[in-house]
C-alpha positions in Angstrom: 13.4 -19.9 13.6 14.5 -18.0 15.9 12.8 -15.0 16.5 13.0 -10.6 16.0 12.4 -8.1 17.6 11.9 -6.1 14.6 10.9 -2.4 15.3 9.1 0.3 13.4 12.1 2.8 13.4 14.2 -0.9 12.3 12.2 -1.1 9.5 12.1 2.6 8.5 15.4 2.1 8.5 16.2 -0.6 6.3 13.9 0.6 3.9 15.8 4.1 3.7 18.9 1.7 2.7 17.5 -1.2 -0.2 14.8 1.4 -1.7 15.5 3.5 -4.3 14.2 7.1 -5.2 12.6 6.1 -8.0 10.7 2.8 -6.4 9.8 5.2 -3.5 8.2 8.2 -5.7 6.5 5.1 -7.8 5.1 4.0 -5.0 4.2 6.6 -3.0 2.6 7.5 -7.0 0.5 4.2 -7.2 -1.2 4.6 -4.2 -2.1 8.2 -4.3 -3.9 6.7 -7.7 -5.5 4.6 -5.8 -6.9 6.8 -2.7 -7.8 9.3 -5.9 -9.6 6.6 -7.5 -11.6 5.6 -4.3 -12.6 9.1 -3.3 -13.4 10.3 -6.6 -14.6 7.4 -8.9 -17.7 6.6 -7.6 -18.9 4.8 -10.3 -20.3 1.7 -9.3 -18.5 -0.9 -11.0 -14.8 1.0 -10.1 -15.5 0.7 -5.9 -16.7 -3.0 -6.5 -13.5 -3.5 -8.3 -11.2 -1.3 -6.2 -13.3 -3.6 -2.7 -12.2 -6.8 -4.4 -9.2 -6.0 -4.6 -8.4 -4.8 -1.0 -9.4 -8.4 -0.2 -7.1 -10.0 -2.4 -4.3 -7.5 -0.4 -5.6 -9.1 3.1 -7.3 -6.2 3.5 -9.8 -6.4 6.0 -12.6 -3.4 5.6 -15.5 -5.0 7.1 
């Protein structure tokens, strides 16, 4: 498998040509909802569920 030298600007350019405005809007909506839950919904059950979800997604948070 040959190595490629992708840069951030290359990936942004590729995303601009392949991601539709609808899909971009839905992605931003999902991120906004997740951030809202993290900031405002500090119920222990919701907080732990979001924490576990971040670990499942591979995000190291501690």
